[in-house]
C-alpha positions in Angstrom: 15.6 -8.4 -19.0 15.5 -8.4 -15.4 15.8 -11.6 -12.9 12.8 -12.6 -10.7 13.8 -12.2 -6.8 12.4 -13.2 -3.9 11.8 -11.5 -0.4 13.7 -12.3 2.2 14.4 -10.9 5.8 17.8 -10.0 7.0 18.9 -8.5 10.1 22.0 -5.9 10.4 23.1 -4.0 13.0 22.3 -0.1 13.1 26.3 0.2 12.2 26.0 -1.1 9.3 22.3 0.2 8.2 24.1 3.6 8.9 27.0 2.6 6.5 24.9 1.1 3.8 22.8 4.1 3.6 25.5 6.4 3.4 27.1 4.2 0.4 23.7 4.5 -1.1 23.6 8.3 -0.9 26.9 8.7 -2.4 26.9 6.3 -5.5 22.7 6.2 -5.6 23.0 2.3 -5.3 20.1 0.6 -3.9 21.0 -1.1 -0.8 19.6 -4.6 -1.9 22.4 -4.5 -4.3 25.2 -4.0 -2.2 23.8 -6.9 0.1 22.9 -9.4 -2.9 27.1 -8.5 -3.8 27.5 -9.5 -0.5 25.7 -12.2 -0.6 27.7 -13.6 -3.7 30.6 -12.8 -2.7 30.1 -15.2 0.4 29.1 -17.6 -1.9 32.2 -17.6 -4.0 34.6 -17.5 -0.6 32.8 -20.8 0.2 32.4 -22.9 -3.1 34.2 -25.4 -2.2 31.5 -26.2 0.6 28.8 -26.5 -2.1 27.8 -29.2 -4.2 28.8 -28.8 -7.8 30.8 -30.5 -10.8 34.6 -30.8 -10.3 36.4 -28.4 -11.9 38.3 -29.7 -15.3 41.7 -27.7 -14.3 44.6 -30.0 -14.8 46.0 -28.5 -11.3 43.1 -30.1 -9.4 44.0 -33.7 -11.0 46.5 -35.9 -8.4 
């Protein structure tokens, strides 16, 4: 079952738009999928700045 999505507006450069269109033409993957993947990459990169549970990994203990 597909997850519900919300609509939002983002502004990208003309160069980003052209490259995303080219990528879509070659892969047939919708541009929106690539944008969501990019958002996930940013959220993963900045995970330490987001609220959440502490890791139970022993390497995080002092």
